[in-house]
LUMGULO-778406 format. One record per atom (N, C-alpha, C): residue in one letter; x, y, z. Coordinates in pm, whole numbers, plus 50000, padded with zeros to 5 digits. Layout:
AXYZ ...
//
This chain:
M502024731749195 M502934737649293 M504104744749227 N504304743049095 N505424749549028 N505354764649038 A504124770049031 A503964784549035 A504474790249166 K504314782649274 K504744787549404 K506264788549411 K506974780649330 K508424780749330 K508994790749230 S508104797849160 S508574807449062 S509264819149130 S510034826549054 S510744838149106 S509994850949071 P510114861249154 P509484873949121 P510144880148998 I509334886348914 I509824892648792 I509564907648800 H510574915548773 H510434930148776 H510164935148634 R509104942948620 R508714948048489 R508314962748503 S508024969048389 S507434982348388 S506524983548267 V505554992648276 V504614994648166 V504295009548155 Q504165014348033 Q503895028448010 Q502405031448026 T502095042048099 T500725046848114 T500725061948095 A499545067948094 A499455082448082 A500085089448201 S500165082548315 S500735088448436 S502245086648447 G502825078248361 G504255075548367 G504555061048339 R505835057748346 R506235043648330 R506205037148468 I505225028448487 I504955022848619 I505745009848638 S506515009348745 S507314997648779 S506494988248867 Y506674975348846 Y505964965648929 Y506714952448935 T506354944549034 T506914931049051 T505764921249048 E505934910248975 E504874900248973 E505414886248992 Q504554877549041 Q504924863749065 Q503664855249067 G503704843749001 G502574834649001 G501674836248879 T500644827948875 T499684828248765 T498274827148822 G497284830048737 G495894828948780 G495244842548791 P494124843448862 P493484856448884 P494464866148949 V494344878848918 V495324888648964 V494984894149102 A495974894449188 A495894901649315 A496854913449305 L496354925449331 L497144937649319 L497424943349457 F498714945049488 F499154949449620 F499664963849612 V499164972349703 V499474986549699 V500114990849832 H501364995249822 H502124999449940 H501785013749977 G502365018550089 G502155032150133 G503385040850122 V503325052450186 V504375062550176 V505725057450227 L506785061450158 L508175058350192 L508575043950165 L507665035850113 L507995021950081 L507875019949930 N507805007449887 N507555004149747 N507114989549740 S507124983949621 S506604970349602 S507324959849686 Y508534962949730 Y509324953449811 Y508584949549939 L507694958249987 L506924955150108 L506214941750098 W505764938449976 W504874927049955 W505604914449910 R506934913849925 R507704902349874 R507244889149933 H506854889150061 H506424876550123 H505074872150069 Q504184881650045 Q502884878149988 Q503034872749846 L503904878949765 L504114874249629 L504634859849629 A505574857049715 A506154843649718 A505154833349773 D504434837349876 D503584827749947 D502254825049877 L501714835149808 L500384833749749 L500404831749598 S501594830249543 S501714828849398 S501204815449346 D500854806449437 D500264793749393 D498784795149361 I498154805949408 I496714807749382 I496414820849309 R497404829649294 R497174842549230 R498384846749146 R498094854449043 R499134862148977 R499274874749062 C500254874649147 C500424885549244 C501254896749181 I500714908949184 I501384920549128 I501484931349236 A502704935749263 A502944946749356 A503494958549278 V502794969749285 V503114981349203 V503924991449283 D504784999049215 D505435010649276 D504575022949247 L504095029449350 L503245041149332 L503995052649264 L503245062549217 L503845074749167 L504715080849278 A505925085249240 A506885091349334 A507535081149426 H507445068349393 H508045057849476 H508725047349390 G509685040349451 G510345029149385 G510965032949252 D510805024149154 D511405026249022 D510445032148920 T509245035948965 T508305042348873 T508855055848827 E508735058448696 E509285070648637 E508135079648592 I508195092448634 I507115101748600 I507695115048553 A506845122848488 A507225136348446 A507265145548567 P508085156048562 P508215165148676 P506905171748719 D505965173148626 D504715179748658 D503555170048681 Q503855157048688 Q502805147148707 Q502165148548845 D500845148848849 D500105148948975 D500415135949050 V500815137149178 V501165125149256 V500265123449378 S499135130549380 S498205129149492 S497665114849500 V497005111849609 V496495098249625 V495375095149526 T494565105149492 T493545102849389 T494205100549254 A495275107949225 A496025105649101 A496605091649098 N497035086649215 N497565073049222 N496465062749199 A495265065349249 A494145056249224 A493825055749075 K493855067149010 K493595067548866 K494725060748789 M495955062148840 M497085055148777 M496875040048782 L496345034948892 L496115020548902 L495155015748793 K494145023648762 K493245020048653 K493995019748520 E494795030048494 E495595030448372 E496545018448365 F497115015048479 F498035003748489 F497334990748451 L496164988448508 L495414976248477 L494964976148331 D494564987648280 D494174988448139 D495354984848049 A496544989948083 A497724987448002 A498084972548000 L497824965748111 L498124951348120 L496924942848080 K495824949448040 K494604942447998 K494064933348109 I494054938648229 I493524931548346 I492184937748383 E491144929748386 E489804935048408 E489454936548556 Q489824926548636 Q489464926648778 Q490634922048863 V490674927148986 V491744923149077 V491204920949217 D491954912949293 D491804912549437 D492754923349489 L492204934049544 L492984945849580 L493384945349727 V494664947649753 V495204947249890 V495994959949915 G495654967250022 G496344979850049 G496784981350193 N497884988650212 N498434991350345 N498815006050355 D498615011950472 D499025025650500 D498345035150398 S499055044850342 S498425053550243 S497985045650120 G498625034050097 G498175025249989 G496795019650016 G496435018150143 G495085013950177 G494075024950150 G494485037450173 G493625048550138 G493425049349988 I494495047449913 I494415047249767 I493515035849720 A493615024249786 A492775012749751 A491295016049773 Q490985023449881 Q489595027549904 Q489115036649792 I489945046149752 I489565055449645 I489365047949514 F490295038949481 F490175030949359 F488875022949361 S488585016449473 S487405007949484 S486115015949470 A486135028249523 A484955036749514 A484755042049372 L485855045349304 L485775050849169 L485525040149063 Y486095028349085 Y486025017748983 Y485605004449047 P484425003849109 P484024991649180 P483964979249092 E483714981348963 E483624969848872 E484974963048851 R486054969748890 R487394963948873 R487854955948995 V487044955849100 V487454949949227 V486714936949253 R487434925849247 R486854912749278 R486704911349429 S487724915749501 S487674915949648 S488614926849696 L488434930749822 L489234941449881 L489764936850015 T491034939850041 T491624937450172 T492314950350218 L491914955050334 L492494967250390 L493194964050522 T494444968250532 T495174967450658 T495304981750711 D495974983550823 D496074996750886 D496335007450780 C495435017150770 C495535026650660 C494775039550688 D495105049750607 D494395062450613 D492915060250582 T492065065950664 T490625063550653 T489845076150688 H488835079150609 H487915090050637 H488695103150659 D488565109550777 D489255122250798 D490575120850873 N491045108550890 N492335106150955 N493455105350852 W493605116450776 W494635116750672 W495125131050658 P496315134650700 P497295125550756 P497055122850905 P497525111650956 P497405108951099 P498225119151180 E497745122051298 E498405131851384 E499875128351406 A500165115551427 A501525111351458 A502495112751341 F501945114351219 F502805115851101 F503045130551065 K502325139551131 K502425153651096 K503805159651121 P504555155651226 P505915161051241 P506815157651122 F506665145751065 F507455141950947 F507065150650829 L505775153050813 L505305161550704 L505815175850721 A505835180650844 A506325194150871 A507815195250839 M508565184850874 M509985184650842 M510205185250691 A509425177350618 A509555177250473 A509165190650413 A508085196450463 A507645209450413 A508665220350443 G509435218550549 G510435228350587 G511755226950515 G511825217450420 G513035215850341 G514015205550393 G513605197650492 G514545188250552 G514485174050498 L513705171650392 L513495157950347 L514775151350299 R515515157850210 R516715151550155 R517725148550266 G517905157850357 G518835155450467 G518405143850554 T517095142550577 T516585131550659 T516765118150587 L516495117850458 L516695105550380 L518165101450382 D519045111150362 D520485108250364 D520915102950500 A520375108850606 A520725104450741 A520275090150767 M519055086750721 M518535073250743 M519285062950661 L519805066950545 L520565057650462 L521995055850512 S522585066450563 S523985065350608 S524075058750745 D523035060350827 D522995054050959 D521615047750975 K521535034750950 K520245027950947 K519515028551081 S520265030751190 S519615031651320 S518715043951328 V518985054051246 V518115065851242 V516745061951188 Y516725053751083 Y515455048851026 Y514665041351132 R515345033351214 R514685024851313 R514315032451440 S514685045051451 S514515052651574 S513065057051594 P512705060251719 P511345065151747 P511025078151675 Q512045085851638 Q511825098551570 Q511585096851420 A511835084951368 A511675082551224 A510635071551202 L511065060051146 L510105049651111 L509935038851218 G510645040251328 G510535030251434 G509115027151478 P508285037451498 P506915034851544 P506055026751447 A506485025451322 A505705017851224 A505915002851237 Y506904998951318 Y507264984851332 Y507074980051476 E506644967651488 E506574961251618 E507974958551672 H508884954851581 H510274952051617 H511204959451521 P511344972551537 P512174980351444 P513624975851441 E514084970251552 E515484965751556 E515754954151462 L514714947451415 L514874935951326 L514774939651179 V514464952251149 V514394956551010 V515804956450951 S515994949350841 S517334947550785 S517824960050713 D519144961450707 D519744972250630 D519304971450484 E519194959150432 E518794957250292 E517394962950267 S516474960550360 S515114965650343 S515104980850340 I515874986950429 I515935001550434 I516505006950304 E517525000450252 E518105004550123 E517075003350011 Q516354992050009 Q515354989749905 Q514285000549906 Y513885004650025 Y512815014450036 Y513275028650006 L514405032750061 L514785046850058 L515715050849944 R516545041849896 R517545045549796 R516935052049672 P515775047149622 P515215053549502 P514895068349520 F514585072549642 F514205086449666 F515375096249650 V516605091149657 V517775100049645 V518515097449514 G517875090449422 G518505087649294 G518715100049210 S517895110249231 S518025122949160 S517285133549240 E517525146149206 E516805156949274 E515315156049246 Q514955152049124 Q513535150949092 Q512865140249177 R513545129049199 R512955118349280 R512635123349420 T513535131049477 T513295136649609 T512145146649606 R512115155049504 R511025164749490 R509675157849471 D509665146949396 D508415139649375 D507865134449507 L508745129049592 L508295124349723 L507795136049806 Q508515147149799 Q508095159249870 Q506675163249827 R506395162649697 R505065166249646 R504015156249691 F504375143549695 F503455133149742 F503065135949887 L504055139249971 L503795142150111 L502945154850126 A503265165050048 A502545177750057 A501085176450016 A500775166149937 A499405164249888 A498525156449983 F499055152050098 F498235144750195 F497095153650243 D495865148950227 D494705156950261 D493495147850268 N492745148650376 N491595139550389 N490465142750291 K490585153550214 K489555156450115 K489425145050014 H490495137549993 H490475126749894 H489585115149940 T489685111550068 T488845100650119 T487425105450150 L487295117950195 L485945123150221 L485135123950091 A485815126549980 A485125128149852 A484485115149803 I485015103749847 I484495090849797 I483695083449903 E483435089950016 E482765083150127 E481415077250087 D480595084950017 D479265080049979 D479375067749889 R480315067949796 R480475056549705 R481065044449777 L481945047149874 L482505036149953 L481385028750026 K480385035950067 K479275030050142 K478355021650055 T478625021049926 T477855012349835 T478695000749784 L479934999449833 L480864989349781 L480474975449832 K480174966649738 K479714953249775 K480774942449755 A481954946249708 A483024936349690 A483354929949825 P483534916749828 P483894910149953 P485144916550013 T485024920950138 T486094928850199 T486574922650329 L487914921950341 L488594917450463 L489314929350523 I489174931250652 I489854942050723 I490714935850832 V492034938250823 V492984932850921 V493734944450982 W493754945251115 W494284957151183 W495184953551300 G496284960651313 G497154959351430 G496624967851543 T496724963051664 T496134970051779 T497084980051844 D498354980351802 D499324989251866 D499874999251764 D498975005351689 D499375014151579 D499165028751620 V500255036251629 V500185050251670 V499545058951562 Y499565054251438 Y499005062051327 Y497525059151303 F497165046451311 F495815042251272 F495165034051384 D494435040851468 D493775034451581 D492805023651532 V492565013851617 V491655002851583 V490265007951549 K489895019651601 K488545024751573 K488325026351423 W489395028651347 W489225030351203 W488885017351133 S489315006151190 S488904993251133 S487414991151153 H486904995651266 H485454994851290 H484705004151195 W485265016151173 W484615025551082 W484495019350942 L485575013150895 L485545006850763 L484544995350758 A484554987050863 A483634975650866 A482174980350867 D481924991350936 D480554996550945 D480105003350817 N481055008350738 N480705016550622 N480885009650486 I481574998250484 I481714990650360 I480784978550368 P479684978650295 P478694967950308 P479214954150269 G480304953750190 G480844940850150 G481734934250255 T481924940850368 T482824935450472 T482354921750519 R483244912150509 R482924898450553 R483614894850684 R484774901150708 R485534897350826 R486424909050868 R486494911351000 R487404921151057 R488254914051160 V489574915151146 V490504907651230 V491464917351299 E491774914851425 E492764922751497 E494004914251526 F495174920051500 F496444913751536 F496964921051660 K496944914151772 K497334920351898 K498804924751895 G499014937451927 G500374942751936 G501014946351804 A500324943851693 A500914946551562 A500834961451529 R501744965751440 R501774979651395 R501594980151244 V501644992151188 V501204994151051 V501894985250948 F503174982450966 F503874974650864 F503864959650894 F502794954850959 F502714940550990 F502654931450868 P502224936150747 P502304926850634 P503724921850608 E504704929450653 E506104925250641 E506534917550765 E506194922650882 E506654916451007 E505904903551041 R504614903451018 R503794891751054 R503174885750928 W503984884150826 W503454880150696 W502784866450700 E503304857050779 E502694843650781 E501284844250839 E501114851750946 E499814853251010 E498844860450917 F499344870950852 F498514878550760 F498144870350637 D499124863450581 D498874855650460 D497844844650482 K497794839150602 K496794828950632 K495384834750618 E495184846750673 E493894853450660 E493614857250515 L494644862450448 L494454867150312 L494164855550217 R494854844450235 R494614832750149 R493164828050162 A492674826950283 A491304822450304 A490314832250239 H490604845050251 H489734855350192 H489724854450040 L490914852849981 L491004852049835 L490284839749781 L490434828649848 L489784816349803 L488264817349816 A487804823749924 A486354825449944 A485784835049841 A486524845549811 A486044855449713 A485994849749573 Q486794839449549 Q486854833349416 Q485604824949389 Q484944820749496 Q483754812449480 Q482574821149434 K481864816849333 K480694824149288 K479574822649390 P478744832849405 P477624832049498 P476764819849470 G476494812449577 G475644800849562 G476374788149523 S477704789449497 S478434777349455 S478924769549575 
//
C-alpha cells in the first residue's frame, strides 16, 4: 500500500520530437495516460493517485501542451503525437503500456495502437475523436476563432476571468458541472499556452492540424487490434455522440466491455474519476492476467 501513498513526480525526457514533460506515480507495469486538446497531464491526477497501487502511472504532456518543449518547426499533428509517444517510451525503455486516452488524446491513442500494436498491453478509450468525426462539429467554431487570429485573446480572456472558460461559448459544454471547475485547474491547463508567443503558436498549429485523415488512415489496422479494450462513454457529450462508442466497439476486435455513464460529458475522467477508476482498475487487472490463467 506504500505505493498508493506516493506523491506524483514531475519529470521530462529528451526525444527526437522535443523534451517531453510527464508526471508519474506508483510502480509496476506502466499505464500511459494521454490527454486531449487544451489540457495536459493534470487531467489524470486522480487516476495517478488512485491507481498507483497497481500501476506505474505516467501522464504525458502532448506536443504543444503543458510543459513539453519543442522546436518551432516541430510537427504537432496527432499522428506526430502518436509517433512522439513511441519515442517517449523508447527513451524510458518501456516496452508495453496500458494505454488510456481522452478527447483528441483518445484519437492519438487509436493511432498509436494501430501503428505500434506490440506496445499496447491494453487500451482504454473514453469520449474521443473517432473515424471521420475529427474535428467534431461542435468544436469547429473554436477552431475558426483560432484560425482567425483570436486564440491568444481568447486564452487571455479565459485566464483573467475564469467564468469565460466555464461558459457555454468556451469549455463549459465539456463538463457536466462547469461551475465546479476550480480556478486552479483552469490555470494549470491554460497558463502554459501563454508562456511565450511560440507556445501560443504551437497550440494554434495543433488546432489547425485537426483532420480526420489521420484516423481514416489507420482504420484498417485498427480493425485488427486484439489488445484487450475498454470503452467508456458519457451520454451527454455534444462533441462525441454515443454512436462513436458503438463504432469503436464494433471495429476493435479486442473490445471486452463498453460502458455508458449517464449524463457524463467528455471530461468525465476528471469529474467522475471514482466511477471511471472503478471500471479502469477492473480492466487493468483483467488485462494483466495471461490467457488461460
